[in-house]
N, C-alpha and C positions, 0 to 999 in steps of 0.2 A: 806708449802708455803702459803696456803689459810689462815691459822691461823696467820702467821706472817704479811702478807700484810693487812689483815682485821684489825688487832690491830693497825698497823701503820697508816692506813687511818683514823680509828676512833680517834686516839690520835691527829693527826694533825688537823682534822676537829674540834674537841672539843676545842683545843687550839685557833684556829682562831675565833671561836664563843665567847670564853671567852674574847679575846682581843677586839673584836668588841662589847662586852656587849650584845650579842644576844642569849645567852644560857638561854632558858626558864626553869623554875623550873620543870615542868612536861614533858619536851620533852624527846624523846627516847635517845638523846645525853647525857642529864644530868644523866640518870640512867644507862649509859653504864658501863659494867665491861669487862675487857679483856677476849676474848673468849679462851676457853681451847680446846685442841685437841679432847677430848672425846665429847665435845659439837658439833664439826664439824661432827663427825660420827652420832650423834643424829639428827643433822640438815638434813643430807642427808637421814636418815631413814624417816623423816617426808616428805621430797620431794618425795621419792618413794611412800609413802602412798598417797600423793596428786596426783601422776601420775595414781595410780591404781583406786582411788575413787575420781574423780574430783567433785568439788563443786563450786558454783558461786563466792563466796568470800573466801579469805584466813581465815577470822575470823570464818567462818562457821565450820571449823575443830575443834574449841574449844567451839562451841555453846552448851548451855545447853538445847536448844529447842529440844524436843524429835523427831521432824520431821527430823532434819538434824544432830542430835547428833551422834558422833562417839567417841570411847574411846581411840584410839591409840595415836593420837597427844597429848592430854592433859597429858597422863601418861609418855610420852617421854620427852617433853619439854614445859615449859609455853608459852602461846601465845605471850606475850610481848617480851620474850627472842628470840623466833623464828623470829619475825618481826624485831627486832633490828639487829640480825645477817644478815638477808636478806637485810636490808637497808645498813648496813656497809660492806657487802661482797665486797672484793677487791682481785685482783690477781697480782698487779704490784705496784711498787713504783712510785707515781705520780711525784716525784722530777726529775725523769729521762726522763720525757716527752720532745720530740723534737717538736717545733712549726711547723705549716703547711708550713710556708715560707722557712723552712730549707730543704736542699736537702735530709737529712737523716730522714725526717719525715716518720713515720710509721702509717698508718691509723688503723692498727690492734694492736696498742700499748697496749690497755686495756686487750686484750686476748692473746697476743703473748706468754708470758712465759708458760701459761697453755697449749695452743694448740701445741707448740713445744714439751713440755714434753710428752703430751698424744700421739702425733704421733710417738714418739720414742718408747714409751711403747707398743703401739699397734703392731708395727712390731717386737718388741723384743721377745714376748711370743708366737708367732704363726708361725708354719711352713706350708705354703700353699702348695696345689697341683701344678701341672705344669701350669694349665691355670688360668689366673688372668684377672680382668676387671678394666678398667679405664673409669670413666664416671663422670657426674655432679650430685651432690646432692644439696639439698636446705634446709636451716634452715628457717622455716616460720617466716616472720616479715613484718609488714605493717607500721612501723614507718618511720620517715624521716631520711634517711641516704644516702650518696652519692653513695654507691655501692650496693644499693638494686636493684634487677633484677626482670624481669618478665619471667617466664618459662612456656610456654603454655602446655607442655607435662607432667607437674607435677600436682599431686592432689592439692598441695598448690602452687598457681601461683606466689605469691610474697614472696620475702625473700632474704636471703644472700646465695650466691652460694659457693659451695665447689667442688674442684677437688678431687675425691676419688679413691683410689686403693683398691679393695676388692677381696675376694675369692668367685667366683660364686657358688661354691658348698654349702657354709654355709651362705654367706652374711657378713662374718667377715670383718671389716674395718682394712686394713693393714696400710694405710697411707693416709694423706689428706693434702690439701693446701686450705686456705680460699681465695676466690676471693676478691680483695680490690679495684677494679676499672679498667677500660679499659686500662689506661696507665700502670698499673702494672700487667695486665693479662698475658702477655707473660712471665714475670719474674716468676709468680706463677706457670705456667705450666712447665717451664724449671726447676724450683726448685724441683717440684715433679718428673720430668723425670730424673733428676740427681740422686735422691735417688733410682728410679727404676733401673737405669743402675748399680748403686753401689750394690744394695741389691738383685736384682732378675734376670735381663737379662742375666748376665754372669753365672748364676747358672742353666740355662736350662729352665727357665720359659717362657711361651708364654703370651703376653699381648694382650687383645682384647679391642679396643677403638672405640669411635664414630668418625664421620667425622670431628668434631670440632678439633680433635687432629692431623689431617693431614694438618694443616695450613702450609704455607711456612716455618715458623720458626721451627716448630716441625719436618717437613720433613728434614730440614737441621740438626736439633739437634739429631734426632732419627733414621730415615730411613737410613741415610748415614753411621751409625755405624754398619750396618749389624746385628741388634738385632732381636730377635724373636718377631715379632709384626704383628698384624692383625687389619685392620681398614677400615671402609667405607670412601669414598673419595667424596668431592664436585667437580663437573665437571668443575668449573671455576678456579681450582688451577693451578698455573704455574708449569713448569717443568714436566708436565704429557704428555703422548703421544696423541697429538691432533687428529691424524688420527683415533685412536681407539675411542676417545670420540665422534667424529663426525660420526662415522660409524653407519649406520642404521641396526638394527637387528630385526628379527621376534621373536615372543614370544617363549622362551625356548632356543634361540641361545646364544652362548657366543663368545667372542673374547678376546685375551690376549696378553701381551707383557712382556718381561723380560729384566732386567738390572742388571746383577750380581745375587745376591740372591733375589732381589726384583721382585715380580710379580704384574703386574697391570691387572685386569680382569674386563671385562664388560659383564653383563648378563642381558638379557631382560626378565622380568616377566610381571607384569601389567605395570611396568615402568622400566627404565634403573637403574641398580644397579651397582655401581662402587666400587671395593674393591682393597686394596693393602695388600700384605702379603709377609713375608720373610720365611714362613714355609710351604706353600702349593704349589701345582701345579694346573693345570687347569682340574683335573679329575672331572667327574660327578658321582653322587651317587643317587640311587633310594630312594625316600621318599614317604610316604603315607600322603595325605592331604585330608581335608574334602571338599566336594562339595555338590551342591544341589541334585545330584543323589547318594550320599553316598561316602564312601572312594574311593579315586582315587590315583593311583600311577603315579608319575612324576619324572623327573630327575632334580637335582639341583647341582650346583658346590659344592664340599666338603667344600670349604672355606666359603660359605654362610651358610651351615648347621652348621659348627662349630661356626661361628660368632653368629648365632641366639641362639645357645645352651649356650654360655659362656658370652654373653654380659650383662646378667641380674644381675650380682653380686651386683652392687650398688643399684639397685631397690629392690633386696631382703633385703638388710640391711635397706634401707629407710622404707620399709614396716613394719619391726619389730619395728623400732624406732617410727613410726607414731602411733602404737597401744596405747602407753601410754606416750604421751607428757606432759610436764609441761607447760601448757598454762596460762600465765598471761598477760593481755593486756598492762599493764602500765610499763613493764620492759624496761630498756635500752637495746640497741642493743647487747652490749657485754655480758650482763647477759643472754639474750635470746640465744646467741651462746654458752655461758658457759653451760647452762642447756641442750642444744641440744647435746653438746659433752659429757656431763655427761651421757645422755641416750645412746650415742654411746658406751661409755665404759661399761655401764650396759649390753647392748646387746652382746658386745664382751666377757664379763665375762660369760654370759650365754652360749655362744658357746664354750668357753674354758672349762667350767664346764662339758658340755656334752662330749667333746673330752677327757679330762683327767680322768674323772670318768668312762669312758666306759659305759655310761648310755644306756642300750638297750631298755628300756621302752619308746616307742614313745609318751606316754602321758605326759612326762615332758614338760611343757609349760613355756614360758617366764613369764607369770603371777605368776605361782607358785614359780619360781626362785626369782622374785622380792619380793614376800611376805617373803620368807625365808631370803633374803638378808637384807630387812628392819629390820627384827627381830634381825639378828646378828649385824647390825650396831647400832641399838638402845640399844643393850645389853652392849655397851661400856659406856653408861651413868650410873652415880651413882644412878639415880632415876628409871632406867628402870627395874631392877630385880623384883620389886614388880608386874610388869605387866606380867611377864613370866607365862606360864601355870604351875600350880602346882596341886597336887591332892587335894581332898576335905579335907584331913587331914592336918592341919597346921604344924604338927611336922614330915613331910615326911623326912626331912634331919636330925632332931635332936632326934626324939623319938626312942623307942625300937620297932623293927619289927621282926616278926617271920613268916617263910614260912610254909604254910599248904596245904594239898590237898583240892581242891575245893569240897565242900560237895555234896553228891548225891541229886538229885531231884526226884520228883515222876515219871518223864518221862525218866530220865537218871541215870543209876547207876554209871557211870564214866564220868561225864560232863567235857567238855573242853571249854576254852574261849580264845579269841585272846589276845596275850601278848601286854601290853601297850607300852613297849619300842620298840619292833620290829615294831609294827604298826606305831608308830610316826616316826621312822627312815625312813620307806618306804614312808610314806606320804610326808615327807619333801624333799626326794631325787628324787622321781618319780612323786609325785602328787596323787598317789593312796594309799589307806590304805592297809597295809600289812595284811596277813591272817594267820600268824604263830600262831598256837594254843598251849596252855599249860594246864596241869592238876593241876597247882599250883597257889597260890595267896597269897598276904599279907593280913593277917586277919585284922589288924588295919586299913589299907588303903582301903581294899576291892578292890584291883587292881590285875588282873591276870598278872603273870610274869613268865618268863622262870627261871628254877631253877639254871641254870649254871652261867650266867653273868648278866642277866637283873635285877634280884632281887637286886644285889649289886649296879649296875649302878643307878637304880631308887632311891635308898635311900642314895646315896653319891654324885651325881652330880646334880647341879642346872639345867643344860641343858642336860637332860638325852638322848636326841635324837641325840646328836652330837658325 
């Protein structure tokens, strides 16, 4: 999709410039060649590299100045080609744009095909646990746009808001909707909840949400369907028991009311806390809290304990996305959102990798995963293989090799060394270098290798760690 729409946009733009006689000889448009799919992979490999090692300007990644020089980007893709793809990058056919004055106008037209595709893919490949979180996320952006928001509780205060469904255990983003303005806000929320009802509620999942989601529309759309949901409530909402809201409580006291499966509970802590739930009762449970005099045991409603435990899923995912953002000040809003969603998919891939590979080593970090991912994406390029790690011997894959015992030294009669293949495999999967030792090595390469499989793999495979 990205290749097709980028080439379409480049072609139509170049044709317009030619007809207007505005196509300059040395412009990026005049030098444009249709982008290939392998170049898209290489393009994203460079983007990951830029997220991991930020620099003030894009051109610095290809700089020959030894102070800022790095070798990855120049060996994956030429500078001008990368900048031209970034400039031409497109996700949708502009001929299908509906003007603002039309009732069917979509403010998210530029990003809609990609966001819809990604939201479906995110929910397709992950089976969450019982408890899920719905909350607001933010894509940082300070440009001029009608649906930019200010969110005082977020580290990045200004940007584009998203309604996100996530797994609180891992931070995996299961689904999302992009906020596109107050007049379309309710439609965005209900679109997300429609998918929740379809995919999760009727399968026994419990959704924890913030008070924003207990608006009158959502109450009508969600609570009345007798679904498994827990959320804090704003005291000025309609159709809530007014006598309970107005009731004065002492610290630690609770009061509650029921209407079918719905429970409304009010608890007094340092302030009044109002909660609605269709899966809890009004039971209290002991918890240990910190105080000036040390650990202190107190009682809280079980619904509050569960809410505090499971409401942080979106924040967990946002935190991982914020570690390695692709920050460029001059990007258009939809490109900013695109690269934000690209990082969402990267974090989701990292979580899936840990789940599916049953990685037990807790030292596997997102950074190591991104490094490995960038290497594999760049390997799709025709020019990249020369950048891959190879042994000091240039004929590793073509020459004649013989396995031998590692010769004895003055201190060791039977020396052993760490196998190159086993160590590299462990490093790329867990982040730590493996320590599997061997008594054999390749004489011509001077590389220690296990005699059973690693010797053959090292001399027959370009990417011997895979």
